[in-house]
Structure formats: C-alpha cells, structure tokens
C-alpha positions as CSV (number, residue, x, y, z in Angstrom):
1,X,-63.0,96.3,233.1
2,X,-62.2,97.1,229.4
3,X,-58.5,97.0,230.2
4,X,-58.8,93.6,231.8
5,X,-60.6,92.2,228.7
6,X,-57.9,93.7,226.4
7,X,-55.2,92.1,228.5
8,X,-56.9,88.7,228.4
9,X,-57.2,88.9,224.6
10,X,-53.6,90.0,224.2
11,X,-52.5,87.1,226.4
12,X,-54.5,84.6,224.4
13,X,-53.2,85.9,221.1
14,X,-49.5,85.7,222.3
15,X,-50.1,82.2,223.7
16,X,-51.7,81.1,220.4
17,X,-48.9,82.7,218.4
18,X,-46.2,81.0,220.4
19,X,-47.9,77.7,220.1
20,X,-48.2,78.1,216.3
21,X,-44.6,79.2,215.9
22,X,-43.5,76.2,218.0
23,X,-45.5,73.9,215.9
24,X,-44.0,75.4,212.7
25,X,-40.5,75.1,214.1
26,X,-41.1,71.5,215.1
27,X,-42.3,70.7,211.5
28,X,-39.3,72.4,210.0
29,X,-36.9,70.4,212.2
30,X,-38.7,67.2,211.1
31,X,-38.4,68.2,207.5
32,X,-34.7,69.1,207.9
33,X,-34.0,65.9,209.7
34,X,-35.7,63.8,207.0
35,X,-33.6,65.7,204.4
36,X,-30.4,65.0,206.3
37,X,-31.3,61.3,206.7
38,X,-32.0,61.1,203.0
39,X,-28.7,62.6,202.1
40,X,-26.8,60.3,204.4
41,X,-28.7,57.3,203.0
42,X,-27.7,58.4,199.5
43,X,-24.1,58.8,200.5
44,X,-24.2,55.4,202.1
45,X,-25.6,53.9,199.0
46,X,-23.0,55.6,196.8
47,X,-20.2,54.4,199.1
48,X,-21.4,50.9,199.0
49,X,-21.3,50.8,195.2
50,X,-17.5,50.2,195.1
51,X,-16.0,50.8,191.7
52,X,-14.9,48.0,189.4
53,X,-11.2,48.5,188.9
54,X,-9.7,47.6,185.5
55,X,-5.9,47.8,185.0
56,X,-4.1,49.0,182.0
57,X,-0.4,48.8,181.0
58,X,0.7,51.2,178.2
59,X,4.1,52.8,177.2
60,X,4.0,56.3,178.6
61,X,7.7,57.1,178.4
62,X,10.8,56.2,176.3
63,X,12.0,53.9,174.8
64,X,8.3,52.9,174.4
65,X,6.0,54.2,171.7
66,X,4.4,57.0,173.6
67,X,2.2,57.9,170.6
68,X,0.6,54.5,170.5
69,X,0.3,54.4,174.3
70,X,-1.4,57.7,174.4
71,X,-3.8,56.7,171.6
72,X,-4.7,53.5,173.4
73,X,-5.3,55.4,176.6
74,X,-7.6,57.8,174.9
75,X,-9.7,55.0,173.6
76,X,-9.8,53.3,177.0
77,X,-10.9,56.5,178.7
78,X,-13.6,57.1,176.1
79,X,-15.1,53.6,176.7
80,X,-15.0,54.1,180.5
81,X,-16.7,57.5,180.2
82,X,-19.5,56.0,177.9
83,X,-20.0,53.0,180.2
84,X,-20.3,55.1,183.3
85,X,-22.8,57.4,181.6
86,X,-24.9,54.3,180.9
87,X,-24.9,53.3,184.6
88,X,-21.6,51.4,184.9
89,X,-21.2,47.6,185.1
90,X,-23.6,45.7,187.4
91,X,-24.7,49.0,188.9
92,X,-21.1,49.9,189.8
93,X,-18.9,52.7,188.3
94,X,-15.8,51.7,186.4
95,X,-12.3,53.1,187.1
96,X,-9.0,52.4,185.3
97,X,-5.6,52.2,187.0
98,X,-2.8,52.9,184.5
99,X,0.8,51.7,184.7
100,X,3.7,52.6,182.5
101,X,5.6,49.7,180.7
102,X,8.2,52.1,179.1
103,X,8.1,49.6,176.2
104,X,10.4,47.3,178.2
105,X,9.4,43.7,178.9
106,X,10.6,43.7,182.6
107,X,8.8,46.9,183.3
108,X,5.6,45.5,181.7
109,X,5.9,42.3,183.8
110,X,6.4,44.3,187.0
111,X,3.5,46.7,186.2
112,X,1.1,43.8,185.5
113,X,2.0,42.1,188.8
114,X,1.6,45.4,190.7
115,X,-1.9,45.9,189.3
116,X,-2.9,42.3,190.3
117,X,-1.3,42.1,193.7
118,X,-1.6,45.7,194.9
119,X,-4.2,47.2,192.7
120,X,-6.5,44.2,193.1
121,X,-7.8,44.7,189.5
122,X,-10.5,42.5,188.1
123,X,-9.2,42.5,184.6
124,X,-6.4,44.2,182.5
125,X,-6.7,45.8,179.1
126,X,-3.8,47.2,177.2
127,X,-0.4,46.4,175.7
128,X,1.9,47.8,173.1
129,X,5.1,46.2,171.9
130,X,4.8,42.4,171.6
131,X,7.9,41.6,173.6
132,X,6.2,43.4,176.5
133,X,3.0,41.5,176.0
134,X,4.9,38.2,175.9
135,X,6.1,39.0,179.4
136,X,2.8,40.3,180.7
137,X,0.9,37.3,179.3
138,X,3.0,35.0,181.6
139,X,1.9,37.1,184.6
140,X,-1.8,37.1,183.6
141,X,-1.6,33.3,183.2
142,X,0.1,32.7,186.5
143,X,-2.5,34.8,188.4
144,X,-5.4,33.6,186.3
145,X,-6.4,37.2,185.5
146,X,-8.3,37.9,182.2
147,X,-6.3,40.2,179.9
148,X,-7.5,41.9,176.7
149,X,-4.7,42.8,174.3
150,X,-5.0,46.2,172.7
151,X,-2.0,46.5,170.3
152,X,0.4,43.6,170.4
153,X,0.6,41.8,167.1
154,X,3.0,38.9,167.6
155,X,1.6,35.5,166.7
156,X,3.9,34.0,169.4
157,X,1.6,35.5,172.1
158,X,-1.4,33.7,170.8
159,X,0.5,30.5,170.2
160,X,1.1,30.1,174.0
161,X,-2.5,29.1,174.2
162,X,-3.2,31.0,177.4
163,X,-6.9,30.9,178.3
164,X,-6.7,34.3,180.0
165,X,-5.4,36.2,177.0
166,X,-7.8,37.7,174.4
167,X,-7.0,39.8,171.4
168,X,-9.0,42.6,169.8
169,X,-5.8,43.8,168.2
170,X,-4.8,42.5,164.8
171,X,-2.1,39.8,164.6
172,X,1.0,39.4,162.6
173,X,-0.4,36.6,160.4
174,X,-3.2,38.9,159.1
175,X,-0.8,41.7,158.3
176,X,1.7,39.4,156.7
177,X,-0.9,38.1,154.3
178,X,-2.1,41.6,153.4
179,X,1.5,42.9,152.9
180,X,2.5,39.9,150.8
181,X,-0.6,40.0,148.6
182,X,0.1,43.7,147.9
183,X,3.8,43.0,147.0
184,X,2.6,40.3,144.6
185,X,0.2,42.7,143.0
186,X,3.1,45.2,142.4
187,X,4.8,42.6,140.2
188,X,8.3,43.1,141.7
189,X,11.4,40.9,141.7
190,X,13.4,41.8,144.8
191,X,12.3,42.8,148.3
192,X,14.3,43.7,151.4
193,X,12.6,43.6,154.8
194,X,14.0,45.6,157.8
195,X,12.4,44.3,161.0
196,X,13.2,45.4,164.5
197,X,14.8,42.8,166.8
198,X,11.6,42.0,168.8
199,X,9.0,39.2,168.7
200,X,6.8,41.6,166.7
201,X,9.3,42.6,164.1
202,X,11.0,39.2,163.6
203,X,7.7,37.3,163.7
204,X,6.0,39.6,161.2
205,X,9.0,39.5,158.8
206,X,9.0,35.7,159.0
207,X,5.3,35.5,158.3
208,X,5.5,38.0,155.4
209,X,8.4,36.1,153.8
210,X,6.7,32.8,154.1
211,X,3.5,33.9,152.6
212,X,5.2,35.8,149.8
213,X,7.2,32.6,149.0
214,X,4.0,30.6,148.9
215,X,2.1,33.0,146.5
216,X,5.0,34.5,144.5
217,X,8.0,32.1,144.7
218,X,9.8,34.0,141.9
219,X,10.3,37.0,144.2
220,X,13.7,37.2,146.0
221,X,12.9,38.3,149.6
222,X,15.6,38.8,152.3
223,X,15.7,40.6,155.6
224,X,18.1,42.5,157.9
225,X,17.2,42.6,161.6
226,X,17.8,46.1,163.2
227,X,18.1,47.2,166.8
228,X,14.9,48.8,168.0
229,X,16.8,51.2,170.2
230,X,19.3,52.3,167.6
231,X,19.4,55.9,166.2
232,X,21.4,55.5,163.1
233,X,21.1,52.9,160.3
234,X,23.6,54.4,157.9
235,X,25.7,51.2,157.2
236,X,22.6,49.2,156.3
237,X,21.1,52.0,154.2
238,X,24.3,52.6,152.3
239,X,24.4,49.0,151.3
240,X,20.8,49.4,149.9
241,X,21.8,52.5,148.1
242,X,24.5,50.6,146.2
243,X,22.0,48.0,145.0
244,X,18.5,49.2,145.4
245,X,15.7,46.6,145.7
246,X,12.3,46.9,144.2
247,X,10.6,47.2,147.6
248,X,11.9,48.1,151.1
249,X,9.6,46.9,154.0
250,X,10.4,48.5,157.4
251,X,8.7,46.8,160.3
252,X,9.6,49.0,163.3
253,X,7.6,50.7,166.0
254,X,8.1,54.5,166.6
255,X,10.2,56.3,167.3
256,X,12.7,54.0,165.5
257,X,10.2,53.5,162.6
258,X,10.3,57.2,161.9
259,X,14.1,57.3,161.9
260,X,14.4,54.5,159.4
261,X,11.9,56.2,157.0
262,X,13.7,59.5,157.2
263,X,17.1,57.9,156.6
264,X,15.8,55.8,153.6
265,X,14.6,59.1,152.2
266,X,17.8,61.1,153.0
267,X,20.0,58.6,151.2
268,X,17.7,58.4,148.2
269,X,16.9,54.7,148.7
270,X,13.1,54.8,149.0
271,X,10.5,55.8,147.9
272,X,12.0,56.5,144.5
273,X,11.1,55.8,140.8
274,X,13.0,52.5,141.3
275,X,11.9,51.4,144.9
276,X,8.6,51.2,146.7
277,X,8.5,51.9,150.4
278,X,5.9,49.7,152.3
279,X,5.3,50.2,156.0
280,X,3.8,47.2,157.7
281,X,3.5,48.8,161.2
282,X,0.5,51.1,160.4
283,X,2.6,54.2,161.3
284,X,0.6,56.3,158.9
285,X,-2.4,56.4,161.2
286,X,-0.5,57.8,164.2
287,X,-1.1,61.5,165.1
288,X,2.6,62.3,165.2
289,X,3.5,60.7,161.8
290,X,4.0,63.9,159.9
291,X,5.7,65.7,162.7
292,X,8.4,63.1,162.5
293,X,8.8,62.0,158.9
294,X,8.1,65.1,156.8
295,X,9.4,64.6,153.2
296,X,10.2,61.0,154.0
297,X,6.5,60.1,154.1
298,X,5.6,61.2,150.6
299,X,4.8,58.2,148.4
300,X,5.0,55.8,151.4
301,X,2.5,53.0,151.1
302,X,1.4,51.4,154.4
303,X,-1.0,49.2,156.3
304,X,-3.9,51.1,157.8
305,X,-6.2,49.4,160.3
306,X,-8.4,52.5,160.1
307,X,-9.0,54.9,157.3
308,X,-11.9,57.4,157.4
309,X,-13.5,55.9,154.3
310,X,-13.5,52.4,155.9
311,X,-16.8,51.2,157.3
312,X,-17.5,51.8,161.0
313,X,-20.4,50.6,163.0
314,X,-22.8,53.1,164.6
315,X,-20.8,52.7,167.8
316,X,-17.5,53.4,165.9
317,X,-19.0,56.5,164.4
318,X,-19.9,57.8,167.8
319,X,-16.4,57.0,169.2
320,X,-14.9,58.8,166.2
321,X,-17.1,61.8,166.8
322,X,-16.4,62.0,170.5
323,X,-12.6,61.7,169.9
324,X,-12.8,64.4,167.3
325,X,-14.6,66.7,169.7
326,X,-12.1,66.1,172.4
327,X,-8.9,66.3,170.4
328,X,-9.8,68.2,167.2
329,X,-8.1,65.4,165.1
330,X,-8.9,62.1,163.5
331,X,-8.8,58.9,165.6
332,X,-6.2,56.3,164.8
333,X,-6.8,52.5,164.9
334,X,-5.3,52.4,168.4
335,X,-8.0,54.6,169.8
336,X,-10.6,52.1,168.4
337,X,-8.6,49.2,169.7
338,X,-8.4,50.6,173.2
339,X,-12.1,51.4,173.2
340,X,-13.0,47.9,172.0
341,X,-10.9,46.2,174.6
342,X,-12.8,47.9,177.4
343,X,-16.2,47.5,175.6
344,X,-15.6,43.7,175.4
345,X,-14.5,43.6,179.0
346,X,-17.6,45.3,180.2
347,X,-19.9,43.1,178.1
348,X,-18.2,39.9,179.5
349,X,-18.6,41.1,183.1
350,X,-22.2,42.0,182.6
351,X,-23.0,38.6,181.1
352,X,-21.0,36.8,183.8
353,X,-22.9,38.7,186.6
354,X,-19.8,38.7,188.8
355,X,-16.1,39.4,188.8
356,X,-14.7,35.9,189.4
357,X,-12.0,35.2,186.8
358,X,-13.2,31.8,185.7
359,X,-16.8,33.0,185.0
360,X,-15.5,36.2,183.2
361,X,-13.1,34.2,181.1
362,X,-15.9,31.8,180.1
363,X,-18.0,34.9,179.1
364,X,-15.2,36.3,177.1
365,X,-14.8,33.1,175.1
366,X,-18.5,33.4,174.2
367,X,-18.3,37.0,173.1
368,X,-20.3,38.2,170.1
369,X,-20.4,41.9,170.4
370,X,-20.7,44.8,168.0
371,X,-17.5,46.9,168.5
372,X,-16.3,50.0,166.7
373,X,-15.3,48.3,163.4
374,X,-17.4,45.1,163.3
375,X,-18.8,42.2,165.3
376,X,-16.1,40.9,167.7
377,X,-15.9,37.1,168.3
378,X,-12.8,35.1,169.4
379,X,-11.5,32.1,167.5
380,X,-10.8,28.9,169.5
381,X,-8.4,27.5,166.9
382,X,-5.0,26.8,168.4
383,X,-2.0,28.6,167.0
384,X,-1.6,32.3,165.8
385,X,-5.4,32.9,165.8
386,X,-6.1,31.5,169.3
387,X,-8.7,33.8,171.1
388,X,-8.1,36.3,168.3
389,X,-10.7,38.5,166.6
390,X,-9.9,37.2,163.2
391,X,-11.7,39.6,160.9
392,X,-9.9,42.9,161.9
393,X,-10.4,45.2,158.9
394,X,-7.4,46.6,157.1
395,X,-6.3,48.4,153.9
396,X,-3.1,49.7,152.4
397,X,-3.0,53.5,151.8
398,X,-0.5,55.7,150.1
399,X,0.5,59.3,150.9
400,X,1.0,61.3,147.7
401,X,1.7,64.7,149.4
402,X,3.7,65.9,152.4
403,X,1.5,66.3,155.5
404,X,-1.5,64.8,153.6
405,X,-4.3,64.0,156.0
406,X,-5.1,60.3,156.3
407,X,-8.6,61.0,155.1
408,X,-7.2,62.3,151.8
409,X,-4.7,59.5,151.3
410,X,-6.0,57.1,148.7
411,X,-6.6,53.4,149.5
412,X,-4.5,51.4,147.0
413,X,-5.2,47.8,148.2
414,X,-7.1,45.5,148.3
415,X,-8.8,46.1,145.0
416,X,-12.4,46.0,146.4
417,X,-11.5,49.0,148.6
418,X,-9.1,50.8,146.3
419,X,-9.8,54.4,145.5
420,X,-6.6,54.8,143.4
421,X,-3.7,52.9,142.0
422,X,-0.3,53.0,143.7
423,X,2.2,55.5,142.2
424,X,5.9,56.2,142.3
425,X,7.7,59.6,142.4
C-alpha cells in the first residue's frame, strides 16, 4: 500500500515537472522569437534608411596637386564623420563617392559626369585647379546638379553665372586686391608676375596687375606666363637674374609652384636684399611646403587663408582639434574649405527637406550658416562674386626661418592683423 502511494506521488511529481519545464521552454521560445523579430525589424529599418550620396572630385594623382586634393579630402571626411555622429541628414547617413581629376580638365569633366550618371549623387563638392572646375561647372550646369566649389579661385568660373555653382573657396579678385595692397605698402617700383598658363594663373595675374595699376600707377608691373607642367624655368630666371625686379610674384600650383621657388633661390633672384618674393597661391599653408622648398622658403611672403592666430569659430576650433588629433599636424585652409563645403551642403538639404535639385539650389542661395572661419552667405551680384562667399578671411605671412611652422610665422599684412613688419635677408 505504501509502495503504491509512493509511486503515485512520484508520477505526479514527474508529470508536474515535465509540465513546468515545457511551460518554461515555451516562454523561452517566445522570448527568443520576439528578440529575433526585433533584430530583423531593426535591420529592415536600417536598410530602408538609404544613405545620401555626395560626390567629390579632387586631384589624387599627377599632374594634379595631390597635396591640396588630400587636404580637401581630409576636410570633407571630417564633416561627414561629424554629420553622421549627429544623426545624418534627414535621418539618413551620408556617404561620399570620390573621383580623381588628376588636375586635368577632361578628367574632371568625365569624373563629374560619372558621379551624376552612374553614381546618382545628389550633390557634388570639391574641385582643385580652376581649369578643371571650368570644365566641371559645365557638366553640373547641364545636368542641373548643385556643386559647391572647394578650392578653385578663377573669377571666370563665377562669371559664367551658373545657378548650380556655389563657392566657399576664395576667388581671384579677393586675392588680387590683397596682394596688390601689400605690394603698394612695400613702396616698390618694379614687379614681375610669373603665372601658370591656366584660368587660375592668368586670371589672378590680370586681376593683380589691374588693381595695382589703379592704386599705385607708378609701379611698373609685367608678367611672363609659364607652363604649369614644365620642370625647368632657367631661361626666364636667368633673365631676371640679369635685371632683378623689386618683387617677384609666382602664381603657380604645386608641384610647379615649389619648383619655381627653388629655382628663384638657386639663381639668387629672390628672396634677396634687393628682391621680395610674394606667393599668391597660399602654398605656405600646405603640409608638404617645407619638404619641397627647404632654403627657398626662407623670407618668402605669401597669402595665407588660414593662420593659427587668425580667428576661428567654435566649429572651426573643433575641426582644427579633430584634424590635429588625426594627423598630428596643423590644418591648412583647404581642410577648412573642404569641411565647409560639406557643412553647407548638409544645411541646405536639411532646410530643403528633400533632395530635388531645384529645392536644394534655392536653399543654398538662402544660406546663412556659421562655418569654420565665419558666417557663410552667398552673394547674388553678377560677375566675379556671383554665388561667392565674399568675406573669406586672409592674411599675408612671412617665413623668417627654414622649416618654420606656420604658427610661428609672423603675419605682416594687413596692418590690423600684423604681428611683425616684413623683412629682407
């Protein structure tokens, strides 16, 4: 009798245990299933948030200025990283598709068309070498795609009056005025300009000469146009050595700009006790400047669109800090220009609320945005300042030592920014 009772109790216990285990298993499966469904839902939601693709065309190989292209790319990537950390644009992540222009107009044109027709980009930012931008602007205009210019200075690009083309880069007219005002302040009598044979070089030389004539008609200013792809300028420099001017003004993108500075130094033309050397291409800011010019850079005076003592916005300070952390070196103006172009693009798309070109272009025209170096707006005045950020800050600095860091180079112009007076060897 006792044995039967024990068996009954054992059976009931086992039956209860199996029932409890079964219920626990069922609950676990429900939990797991809900978890899997949640993961799939999250994946589906992430997949549906298609990225916004922005195109960029920069020189990444010779004969283009690789240094300037890589600096612009660094700034563009910093902006995208910051935007995505803040949630992207319209709830969508941002990606950039890069193409190489090689600094050649035909390559830039083809790269721009590829981004538009195959990459299906919503907007393009970028550009180095004004002749390349001249070609790319025609494509952007033809396809009605907004394009924000990072580093092409030629007034001729603006003078086309294309509604799709916007400029956070400085333009030749602003640099021409600054350079001419500095030369007038030096009180010299004879100036020789050495521009490269491009829209940028010839245009800036013309603007510089015209403005100098208007403010200092007593100064004799001539120019000799040089081939951007040449490697030796001995015949021209020997002529200058026989009859040195008071100022030599090279206007040439690297690597050619570095070559001409070195040869002017090697032949004892400039900088010397007789002759100032004034660079109007802002080469002094580039990270490879001292790697390429060495002794030739000592006593060079040059346009700087960024100097560490120049005022930055809070955003600019953050960009400078991030760039320093990533690269362990100072940012150049091209880093800030690349960043600003993407920052402006993102702001316009957000305000437009969609990616349709006409709506985004309208938003770009109405831009009033704090960038890295000031508040960016675009002029509507036809001519060299059309859809241009007019108040791009600049200074003229002078190196007084070989391998002198930009931060330690004194600002010598304009007077309200100057930390020292210009000096000769």
